[in-house]
C-alpha positions as CSV (number, residue, x, y, z in Angstrom):
1,M,-0.6,35.1,23.1
2,S,-0.3,32.2,20.5
3,L,1.7,29.2,19.6
4,K,2.6,28.3,16.0
5,I,3.2,24.7,15.8
6,I,4.3,22.4,13.2
7,H,3.6,18.4,13.4
8,T,5.7,15.7,11.5
9,A,6.3,12.4,11.8
10,D,7.9,8.9,10.6
11,W,11.2,10.4,9.0
12,H,12.8,7.2,9.1
13,L,16.1,7.9,9.0
14,G,18.8,5.4,7.7
15,Q,16.3,3.9,5.6
16,T,17.2,2.4,2.5
17,F,14.4,2.0,-0.6
18,F,15.2,-1.5,-2.2
19,G,18.5,-1.2,-1.6
20,Y,19.4,3.0,-2.5
21,D,20.0,4.6,0.1
22,R,18.3,7.8,1.0
23,D,20.2,9.9,2.8
24,D,19.9,12.9,-0.1
25,E,16.6,12.6,0.3
26,H,16.5,12.7,4.0
27,E,19.1,15.5,4.1
28,A,16.9,17.4,1.4
29,F,13.9,17.5,3.8
30,L,15.7,18.4,6.9
31,S,17.2,21.4,5.3
32,W,13.2,22.2,3.5
33,L,12.0,21.7,7.3
34,T,14.7,23.8,8.7
35,D,14.0,26.6,6.4
36,L,10.4,26.3,7.1
37,L,10.4,26.6,10.7
38,V,12.1,29.9,10.3
39,Q,10.1,31.4,7.5
40,R,7.0,30.6,9.9
41,Q,8.4,32.0,12.9
42,T,7.6,28.5,14.4
43,D,7.5,28.2,18.4
44,V,7.2,24.4,18.7
45,L,7.9,21.4,16.3
46,L,6.4,18.1,17.4
47,I,8.0,14.8,16.0
48,A,5.6,11.6,16.6
49,G,7.8,8.9,16.7
50,D,10.3,6.7,14.1
51,V,12.5,9.3,13.8
52,F,15.3,6.5,12.7
53,D,14.6,3.4,10.8
54,V,16.1,0.8,12.9
55,A,16.4,0.8,16.8
56,N,20.2,0.9,16.1
57,P,21.1,4.0,13.8
58,S,24.2,4.4,11.9
59,A,26.1,7.2,13.0
60,A,25.8,8.8,9.7
61,A,21.9,8.6,10.7
62,Q,22.5,9.9,14.1
63,R,24.4,12.7,12.9
64,R,22.0,13.9,10.5
65,F,19.4,14.0,13.4
66,F,21.7,15.9,15.7
67,R,22.7,18.1,13.2
68,F,19.0,19.2,12.3
69,L,18.4,19.8,16.1
70,R,21.4,22.1,16.3
71,E,20.9,24.3,13.0
72,A,17.3,24.4,13.6
73,N,17.8,25.7,17.0
74,R,20.7,28.0,15.8
75,R,18.3,29.5,13.2
76,N,15.4,29.5,15.6
77,P,16.7,30.2,18.7
78,H,13.2,30.2,20.8
79,L,11.8,27.2,19.0
80,Q,11.3,24.4,21.1
81,I,11.1,20.4,19.7
82,V,9.3,17.8,21.3
83,V,10.0,14.1,20.1
84,I,8.4,10.9,20.8
85,A,9.6,7.3,20.3
86,G,8.3,5.0,17.7
87,N,8.1,1.3,17.5
88,H,11.4,1.8,14.9
89,D,13.3,3.9,17.4
90,S,15.1,2.2,20.6
91,A,13.7,4.0,23.4
92,A,16.5,4.2,25.5
93,R,19.2,5.2,22.5
94,L,16.5,8.1,22.2
95,E,16.8,9.3,25.0
96,A,20.4,8.5,26.0
97,P,21.5,12.4,24.7
98,I,18.6,14.3,27.1
99,P,21.2,16.2,29.1
100,L,22.9,17.7,26.0
101,L,19.9,18.0,24.3
102,E,17.7,20.3,26.9
103,E,20.5,23.0,25.8
104,L,18.9,22.8,22.6
105,N,15.4,23.4,24.0
106,T,14.8,19.7,23.0
107,S,12.4,17.3,24.9
108,I,12.7,13.5,24.0
109,V,9.8,10.9,25.7
110,G,11.2,7.4,25.0
111,I,10.5,5.4,28.1
112,V,7.5,5.4,30.3
113,P,9.0,6.0,33.8
114,R,7.3,4.8,36.7
115,T,7.1,6.0,40.4
116,D,8.9,4.3,43.3
117,L,5.3,2.8,44.0
118,C,5.4,1.0,40.2
119,K,2.7,3.5,39.3
120,I,3.2,5.7,35.8
121,D,5.3,8.8,36.3
122,F,2.6,11.3,34.5
123,D,4.7,14.0,35.5
124,S,7.4,12.8,33.0
125,L,5.0,12.3,30.0
126,L,3.8,16.3,30.4
127,V,6.0,19.0,28.5
128,P,5.1,22.4,28.9
129,L,5.0,24.4,25.7
130,Y,5.9,28.4,25.8
131,N,5.7,31.3,24.0
132,K,8.2,33.6,22.5
133,E,7.4,35.7,25.7
134,G,8.5,32.2,28.1
135,K,4.9,32.0,29.1
136,R,3.4,28.8,29.6
137,E,0.6,28.5,27.0
138,A,0.1,24.8,26.4
139,L,0.9,20.8,28.5
140,C,2.0,18.5,25.9
141,L,0.6,14.6,26.2
142,A,4.1,13.5,25.0
143,V,3.3,9.5,24.9
144,P,5.8,7.3,23.2
145,Y,4.9,3.9,21.4
146,L,3.3,1.9,23.9
147,R,4.2,-2.2,24.3
148,Q,2.7,-4.4,26.6
149,G,3.0,-3.2,30.2
150,D,4.0,0.5,29.5
151,Y,0.3,1.4,30.1
152,P,-1.1,1.5,33.5
153,A,-2.3,-2.2,34.7
154,S,-6.1,-2.8,35.1
155,E,-7.8,-3.9,37.9
156,E,-9.5,-6.8,36.3
157,R,-7.6,-10.2,35.5
158,K,-8.6,-9.7,31.5
159,D,-6.8,-7.0,29.8
160,T,-6.4,-6.0,26.2
161,Y,-3.6,-3.8,24.6
162,V,-6.6,-1.5,23.1
163,E,-7.9,-0.9,27.0
164,G,-4.4,-0.7,28.4
165,V,-3.8,2.5,25.7
166,T,-7.4,4.0,26.2
167,R,-6.6,4.1,29.5
168,M,-3.5,5.6,29.4
169,Y,-4.5,8.5,27.4
170,R,-7.6,9.1,29.6
171,G,-5.5,8.8,33.0
172,L,-2.5,11.2,31.6
173,Y,-5.4,13.4,29.9
174,D,-7.3,13.6,33.7
175,Y,-4.1,14.4,35.3
176,A,-3.0,17.0,32.8
177,D,-6.2,18.6,33.2
178,S,-5.6,19.4,36.9
179,Q,-2.2,20.5,36.1
180,R,-3.2,23.1,33.3
181,Q,-3.6,27.0,34.7
182,L,-6.7,29.2,33.1
183,G,-6.5,29.6,29.5
184,E,-3.9,26.8,28.4
185,A,-4.4,24.5,25.9
186,L,-4.0,20.5,26.2
187,L,-2.7,18.7,23.1
188,A,-1.4,15.2,22.7
189,M,1.2,13.2,21.2
190,G,0.8,9.3,20.1
191,H,2.6,6.7,17.8
192,L,-0.3,4.2,17.3
193,H,-2.7,2.7,14.7
194,A,-5.7,4.3,15.2
195,T,-9.0,2.6,14.0
196,G,-10.3,3.4,10.6
197,A,-6.6,5.0,9.7
198,E,-6.2,4.3,6.0
199,L,-2.7,2.9,4.8
200,S,-0.6,3.1,1.9
201,E,-1.2,0.4,-0.6
202,D,2.2,-1.9,-0.5
203,D,3.4,0.0,2.4
204,R,5.1,-3.2,4.4
205,S,7.2,-1.3,6.3
206,E,4.4,-1.1,9.4
207,R,3.0,-4.2,11.1
208,T,-0.5,-4.4,11.1
209,I,-2.4,-6.7,13.4
210,M,-5.4,-8.9,12.0
211,G,-8.7,-7.8,13.1
212,G,-7.6,-4.6,14.2
213,L,-6.5,-6.0,17.8
214,E,-4.3,-3.1,18.0
215,S,-6.3,-0.6,16.5
216,I,-7.1,2.2,19.1
217,S,-10.6,4.3,18.6
218,V,-10.7,7.9,18.4
219,E,-12.5,7.9,21.4
220,A,-9.5,7.1,23.5
221,F,-8.3,11.1,22.7
222,N,-10.4,13.2,25.0
223,E,-12.6,15.6,22.8
224,D,-11.1,18.4,24.7
225,L,-7.7,18.2,23.6
226,A,-7.1,21.1,21.3
227,Y,-4.6,18.7,18.6
228,T,-3.3,15.3,18.5
229,A,-0.6,14.7,16.9
230,L,0.2,11.2,15.7
231,G,2.8,9.1,13.8
232,H,3.2,5.6,12.7
233,I,0.6,5.4,9.3
234,H,2.5,7.0,6.6
235,K,-0.2,8.5,4.4
236,A,-1.2,11.8,5.9
237,Q,-5.1,12.1,7.0
238,R,-7.9,13.0,9.4
239,V,-8.6,10.4,11.8
240,G,-12.6,9.5,12.4
241,G,-13.4,12.8,10.1
242,H,-11.7,14.8,12.9
243,E,-9.9,17.9,11.8
244,H,-7.6,18.1,15.4
245,V,-6.9,14.0,15.6
246,R,-4.1,13.4,12.4
247,Y,-1.3,11.9,11.2
248,A,1.4,14.0,9.6
249,G,2.5,11.0,7.7
250,S,5.9,10.2,6.4
251,P,8.0,12.8,4.4
252,L,9.3,10.5,1.9
253,P,7.1,8.0,-0.3
254,M,7.4,4.6,1.2
255,S,6.1,2.8,-1.8
256,F,5.1,3.2,-5.3
257,S,1.6,3.5,-4.7
258,E,2.6,6.8,-3.6
259,Q,3.5,7.8,-6.8
260,H,0.9,10.7,-6.9
261,Y,0.8,11.3,-3.4
262,H,1.8,14.7,-2.1
263,H,3.7,14.2,1.5
264,Q,3.3,16.8,4.1
265,V,3.6,18.3,7.3
266,V,0.7,20.0,9.6
267,A,0.9,23.4,10.6
268,F,-1.4,24.7,12.9
269,T,-1.9,27.9,15.7
270,L,-2.9,27.3,19.2
271,E,-4.7,30.8,20.2
272,N,-5.9,31.5,23.6
273,G,-6.6,27.6,24.0
274,C,-8.3,27.2,20.6
275,L,-7.0,25.4,17.4
276,S,-6.8,27.9,14.5
277,D,-4.9,28.3,11.1
278,L,-4.7,24.5,10.4
279,E,-2.8,23.8,7.2
280,A,-1.3,20.8,5.3
281,V,2.2,22.3,4.2
282,P,3.3,20.1,1.0
283,I,7.0,18.8,1.3
284,P,9.2,19.2,-1.8
285,L,9.5,15.6,-3.8
286,R,13.4,15.6,-4.6
287,T,13.0,12.0,-5.9
288,A,10.8,10.9,-8.1
289,L,8.9,7.0,-8.7
290,H,8.4,5.7,-11.8
291,R,5.9,2.6,-12.7
292,I,6.4,1.6,-16.3
293,P,4.6,1.0,-17.9
294,A,1.3,2.3,-15.8
295,E,-0.3,-1.1,-16.4
296,P,1.4,-4.4,-17.0
297,A,2.1,-5.3,-21.0
298,L,3.5,-7.5,-22.5
299,P,7.5,-8.0,-22.6
300,A,7.9,-6.7,-25.4
301,E,5.8,-3.3,-25.0
302,V,7.7,-2.9,-21.7
303,L,11.2,-3.0,-23.3
304,L,10.1,-0.7,-26.1
305,Q,8.6,2.1,-23.4
306,L,11.7,1.6,-21.0
307,S,13.9,2.2,-24.5
308,D,12.3,5.8,-24.8
309,L,13.7,6.6,-21.1
310,P,16.2,9.6,-21.0
311,L,19.8,8.8,-21.4
312,A,21.9,9.6,-18.3
313,E,24.2,12.4,-18.6
314,E,28.1,12.1,-17.8
315,G,28.8,13.4,-14.3
316,A,24.7,13.7,-13.3
317,D,23.7,13.3,-9.4
318,R,22.4,10.0,-9.7
319,S,20.5,10.3,-6.4
320,L,18.3,12.8,-8.4
321,W,17.8,9.7,-10.9
322,P,14.2,8.8,-10.5
323,Y,13.3,5.0,-8.9
324,L,11.8,2.5,-11.2
325,E,9.1,-0.1,-11.1
326,V,8.8,-2.3,-13.8
327,Q,5.2,-4.3,-14.4
328,V,5.3,-6.8,-16.6
329,L,2.6,-9.1,-18.1
330,L,3.7,-13.0,-18.3
331,T,2.1,-15.7,-20.0
332,E,4.9,-18.0,-19.1
333,P,8.1,-18.0,-17.5
334,D,10.6,-15.8,-18.9
335,P,13.7,-16.1,-17.1
336,G,15.7,-14.2,-19.1
337,F,13.5,-10.7,-19.1
338,R,15.2,-9.0,-15.9
339,H,18.8,-9.7,-18.1
340,R,17.0,-7.6,-21.1
341,V,15.4,-4.9,-18.8
342,E,19.0,-4.1,-17.1
343,E,20.4,-4.1,-20.9
344,V,17.9,-1.7,-22.2
345,L,18.4,0.4,-18.8
346,A,22.5,0.2,-18.6
347,D,22.4,3.9,-20.2
348,K,19.5,5.4,-18.5
349,A,18.9,8.1,-16.2
350,V,16.6,5.5,-13.4
351,R,17.2,3.2,-10.8
352,L,15.6,0.3,-11.1
353,T,14.0,-1.2,-7.6
354,S,11.9,-4.2,-8.7
355,I,10.0,-6.0,-11.7
356,I,6.6,-7.1,-11.0
357,P,4.9,-9.9,-13.0
358,S,1.7,-10.2,-13.6
359,Y,-0.2,-13.3,-15.1
360,P,-4.0,-13.3,-17.2
361,K,-6.6,-14.2,-15.1
362,K,-8.5,-17.4,-16.1
363,E,-12.3,-17.3,-17.1
364,G,-14.0,-17.6,-13.6
365,E,-10.8,-17.2,-11.6
366,E,-12.4,-14.6,-9.1
367,D,-15.6,-16.6,-8.5
368,S,-13.1,-19.6,-7.2
369,R,-13.9,-20.8,-3.7
370,P,-10.4,-20.2,-1.5
371,L,-8.8,-23.8,-0.6
372,S,-9.6,-24.4,3.3
373,Y,-6.9,-26.3,5.5
374,T,-9.1,-29.1,5.1
375,D,-9.0,-29.2,1.4
376,L,-5.3,-28.9,1.3
377,Q,-4.3,-31.6,3.9
378,K,-6.3,-33.8,1.2
379,I,-4.1,-32.5,-2.2
380,A,-0.9,-34.4,-2.9
381,P,2.1,-31.6,-3.3
382,L,2.5,-32.9,-7.1
383,D,-1.2,-32.1,-7.9
384,M,-0.6,-28.8,-5.9
385,L,2.1,-27.9,-8.1
386,R,0.4,-28.9,-11.1
387,H,-2.8,-26.8,-10.2
388,T,-0.5,-23.4,-9.7
389,F,1.4,-23.8,-12.7
390,T,-1.7,-24.0,-14.8
391,N,-3.3,-21.1,-12.9
392,R,0.0,-19.1,-13.8
393,F,1.3,-19.8,-16.7
394,G,-1.7,-22.2,-18.5
395,G,-1.4,-25.6,-19.9
396,D,0.2,-28.6,-18.6
397,L,3.4,-29.1,-16.2
398,P,6.3,-29.6,-18.1
399,E,7.7,-33.2,-17.5
400,E,11.2,-32.3,-16.8
401,L,9.7,-29.9,-13.9
402,E,7.4,-32.8,-12.5
403,K,10.5,-35.1,-12.7
404,M,12.6,-32.5,-11.1
405,F,9.9,-32.2,-8.2
406,N,9.4,-35.7,-7.5
407,D,13.4,-35.9,-7.2
408,V,13.2,-33.5,-4.6
409,I,10.3,-35.1,-2.8
410,R,12.5,-38.4,-2.9
411,E,15.3,-36.9,-1.1
412,V,13.9,-35.2,1.6
413,S,11.8,-38.5,2.3
414,L,15.2,-40.2,2.7
């Protein structure tokens, strides 16, 4: 027999995008996903963390999640759902409705439990996966986002986060391997930053650590795992060139750098314990992202391009209007530019998110040496302001700004 599985992650239900709610986008995605699960007669859905955008999600976001679980179960009664907590989720809150969700064939792992002897309870992190006939086909190593102290302690005094997480996966794999029956597959779930994973440009929704101090090597996942379903990084990708170790990515774009990027879920089959039929299934984009102009231009050119945007129709669904990021090239400060942009867009079918200014580079600017901490200590605050103003706008700092700055410094000193 075989198991048909779909891997998704990082839904971030309840998220806003530059102040606009994304309820309709999330609703459209979940409706599409429910249809896909039915069309493909899926046996298992893996949700690899960050179901919600915040640890204390709104009632509306929670209702949306529970409605999805109910509807997915109603339309596909044999479907099994496995959910792990991400760093945005409250592990305890996510696990709270487990007694009810078990009736919907849904398993949730948020907290790493321990036995009476303070050892990791590996049994609670193993979720058996069954085929349509009710026969166990695989064991899932369901590991939620791990914080300090969640992983097994080291016998040595010094222990890093990476070593602890690696020890957790290796220990859990060994335990699962001792529990599986002949012909059963092992697969893993995780919510973490894998070494070498590529982040979307401008995606600031996930915290990254300088120097890769929290990056987990692909070697933490045993090569005999049939598949490793990861969450946390919002760009779908293979990890370390391994087809069977993947991020599904987020279903919705998280930044304007994803303007031409196709979001996806990953579908695959486990047949006789082996991976087959792996496929990235693109998610329909409900709300587009527009960057105007494509490259920063002078204010007059920007306003001209914005004036060519389509007019809003009366009674139109605003949630379908594209998000708009405006890029402008400034040679001097222009405090009134935003107001002029808003005037031009007043009757346009777009939703303004941000205006990104840039400034002409000065000759030799790229080759200049960054100032060190010692250099900064030697520079007077007024000189620093003059230097910054000249680099950005050209010319000298206006006398009125210099006087205003000196007045502020004097007040602070008093």
